[in-house]
Every structure is written in C-alpha cells, then in structure tokens.
C-alpha positions, 0 to 999 in steps of 0.5 A: 500499499502507498501512501500520498500524504499531500493530498491524504490518498492511499492506495488501498488494499480492498478485499472482496468475495470470492467468486461463488458468493451471492452478491446479490445476497452479500451487498446490503444497502447503507445501515443508516436507510430505512430507519423507520421502516422495519419491514424494509430490513425484515425483507433483507433478513429473509432474502439473505438467510444464513448466507454469506453477506454484509447484513451479518456484519453491519448493524442497520440503525434501525436496532439501534438502542433496542434490546437487539443492539448488543446481541448483533454487535457481538454476532458482527464481530464473530461473523468478520472473524469467522469470514476471515478464517475461512478465507472469504475473500480475495485482496486487490491492492489498487483503486476500484472504479465503481459504476451504479445504475439506479432510478435510470441514472448512472454514476461512477466513483473510485474507491480509495482510503483517506488520511483521517489526520487529514479530516476534521468535522468540526465546524469552522474546520480548514482541513483538506477533507471536511465535513458538509454537514453538521455532525451530531455528536450523540451519534458517534459513540453507538457507531464507535461500539460497533467498530472498535474491536472489528477486524473490517471496516465496510464502507458506505461512505461517498466524498465528493470532489469539485473536478469540472474538467472530469481529469480524475474519474472520467479518463478511467471510466473511458479505459473501463473496457480494458480493466479487469471487472471485479463484479456485475450483478443487480442490486437486491430489492430494486436497487438497481445495478453495480459493477466495479472494475480493478484499476491494476495499471500503475499508469492510470492509477499515477494519472488519477492521483496527479489530476487529484493533486492539480485540484489540490494546488493552493493557487488554482483552489484559490482562483476556482473560488475567488478566494485569498491566495492563502486559503486553506485547501478543501479538496474532499467534502462529505457527501454520505456517511460523514458519521461513519468517517466521524467515528473511524477519526474518533477511534483512530484519535483513541488508538493515538492516546492509548499508544501515547501512554506508552511512548514519549509524546512530541510537543503538540499533542496528537496530531499528524506529527505525533502519529509518525512519532508513534512508531512502532506502537502505530506508525504512518501506515497503521490501517486504522489511520485511514478509511475506505471511501468512495470518491464521486465527482459533484459534476457527474450527471448521475449524482443527484442531490435530494433533500432529507426530510424530517418526520417528528413522533408523538407530536405533543403540542400546536406546530403551528403556534409553536412556530409563529412564537419562535419566529416573532409571529413572522410565519404564516401557512398555506393550506394545500388541498393534496401532497402534490400541490404541497410538493410544487408550493415548496419546491418553487419557494423562490418565488416568495420573495426569500421567505423560506418554505417547508411542507408540513404533512399531518393527519389533518392534511397538508399545508406550507409553512413560510418563514420571512426574513430567514435567519439561515442560508437554507430552509433546512436551517431554518426549520431545524433551528426551530425543531432543536428548540421545539424539541427540547421544550417537548414539543414531540418525543423523537425525529427521524430524517427521511428519504422521498415524498412518499415516506414523509406523506405515509409516516406523516399522516398516522396520527400523532406523527408530523412531516416536514418536507424540504426543497432540494439544494443546487449542486453548483454552489455547494463547494463554495458554500461549504468552504466560505460558511462551514458545515451546512445544517446537519441532514440538508441533502442526500446523494439520491433517494434511499435505494440509490444510496451506497450498498456495502461490497469492498471491505478492508482491514483495520487491525493489524 
C-alpha cells in the first residue's frame, strides 16, 4: 500500500468476496437507510438467510438502542472473524472504479483510502477533508461500539470532489473496457445495478493521483472559488456517511492516545506529527489511520442531490403556534389540497421573495409554512433551528430523517406524527458554500433517494 500524504490518499488493499459467493445477497444497503421502516430490513433478512452477507457484519440503525443491539454487535465481530478464517475474501491492491445504475441514472466513483489525519468534522474546519453538514456528536458513540474491536471496515461513505474538467474519475471510465471486472450484478430489492473494475494499471493510477494533486494546488484552488491566495485547501467534502467517517476518526484518535501512554509524546499532542512519532506502536501505515471511501465528482450527471425530510413522532403541542412564537409572529401557513400541491409550492419557493418554505404533513392534511426574513441561508437551517428548540421544549418525542416524498407523507399522515417536506439544494454552489460558510445544517441533503444509496460491497482490514 502506498500513501500520498500531501493529498491525503492511500492506495488501499481491498477485500472482495471470492467467486461463488452470491453477490446479490452479499451486498446490502447503507445501515442508516429505512430507519423507520423495519419491514424493509425484515425483507433483507428473509432474502439473505444464512448466506454470506454484509447484513451479518453491519448494524442497520433500525436496531440501535433496541434490546437486539448488544447481541448484534457481538455477532458482527464473530462473523467477521469467521469470514476471515474461512478465507472468504480475495485481496486487491489498488483503486476500484465503481459504476452504479439506479433510478434510470448512472454514476461513477473511485474506491480509495483517506488519511484521517487530514479530516476534521468540526464547524469552521480548514482541513483538506471536511464535513459538509453538521455532525451530530451523540450519533458517534453507538458507531464506536460497533467499529471498535472489529477487524474489518465496510464503507458506505461517499466523498465529493469538485472536478469540472473531469480529470480524475472520468478518464478511468473511458478505459474501463480494458480493466478487469471484479463484480457485475443486480442489487437486491429493486436498487439497481452495481459494477466494479480493478484499476491494476499503475499508469492510470498515477494519472488519477496527479489529477487530484492538481485540484489541490493552492493557487488553482483559490482561483476556482475566488478566495484569498492563502486560503486552506479543501479537496474532499463529505457527501454521505459523515458519521461513519467521524467514528473512524474517533477510534484513530483513541488509538493514538492509548499509544501515547506507552511512548514519549512530541510537543503539540496527538496530531499528524505525533502519529508519525508513535513508531512502532502505531506508525504512518497503521490501517486504522485510513478509511476506505468512494469518491465521486459532484459534476457527474448521474449524481443528484435529494432533500432529507423530517418526521416527528409523538407530537405533543401545536406546531403552528410554536413556529409563530419562535419566529416572532412572522411565519404563516398556506393550506394545500393534496401532497402534490404542497410539493409544488415548496419547490417553487424562490418565487416568494426570499421567504423560506417547507411542507407540513399531518393526519389533518397538508400545508406549506413560510418564514420571511429567515435566519439561515437554507430552508433546512430555518426549520432545524426551530425543531431543535421545540424538541428540547417537549414539542415532540423523536425525530427521524427520511428520504422521499412518499415516505414523508405516509409517516407524517399517521396520528400523532408530523412530516416536514424540504426542497433540494443546488449542486453548483455546494463546494463554495461549505468552504466559505462552513458545514451546512445537519441532514441537509442526500445523494439520491433511499434505494439509490451506497451498498456495502468492499471491505478492508483495520487491525494488524
């Protein structure tokens, strides 16, 4: 494995199931999907059965904080060891070019490992790898319980690059006919098709690394976004899976801290220099220092940003009155006869003179809430600021973040619930917004709807 530290990239050693494993049962959608739809995960369990599957070595979040969680975490670790001892995997040193078809769209990505020393999810970060949305700190400990002590990582992390000239991934796509095909199959439960190609050509590998390096040149970066010449470079922005990457970061920091108790620490604490100094306890190439991810070009036509909607459970107070009080009486509501009418109003909110709009779904029907002179740059920020305060005040018991109009309407229409429908954000302003304004409000966007999300396919060792 090779590390290209200036751009935070490592050439990974990727593990894939041996021939003979049923990949349609092996690959399972990201664990943070369908969290309010246990029937989806029951369908997965029924389909997979006892066959080798990432379902058995990941924890669907529908089971978090349930009586099943502890048992499932223990089972995950045992099953990972069983798979390794059974020699279930074949190792591949190098990048993997990913091709995903879903919902009539095709998009491409590149599997590589990112250096966690160059990632900081805190708001205001100036690191090479940055969070694009606010990180919910309380979501990290449950993930740490799962990853800590596990011998393997299986990523659903999607990281974005801003490559308008298509210099990194697209040249590999053009040559994929010459690359060995590692997998090519239909995904379960109507989620499309997945193919992977082994980039075993060192020339192509070097071209991709050089192209990433050019995107990270400080002068080119500053010119691209009309920034001061000394602006810290952001090469990678989180797309999906920020909390998984934050979990990997937390475990790496803990490993450094543990090793520091056995080795002299250099001035400056447990930073990148400290990691280098912790030889042989950790060292530059310790696998936990890196995280396997898929990078995608934000300019890929097959990549669409979808809004993430909110569903409130056990609503205990009057939403209309609470919103009006929170925003000083300036909010107002427009009733809608149908869900389609509500969606149309929300999606055309630019015509409302700058007021932020979001849909409201209850068992009584549909409406659109408007907030003039909004406090945030995006409607999701205006809504989430209110929901954070209202939830703390006891306005509702639980919130879930869901994908798609249909799920929002279905869950929001149930007695005691409420759905909040939000508009999508534009891809064109994404990178500069994150660079200039910092992380967006949490759960602002999704790269595709639920069935279009990344499936667990590749694995990587994270212990020696």
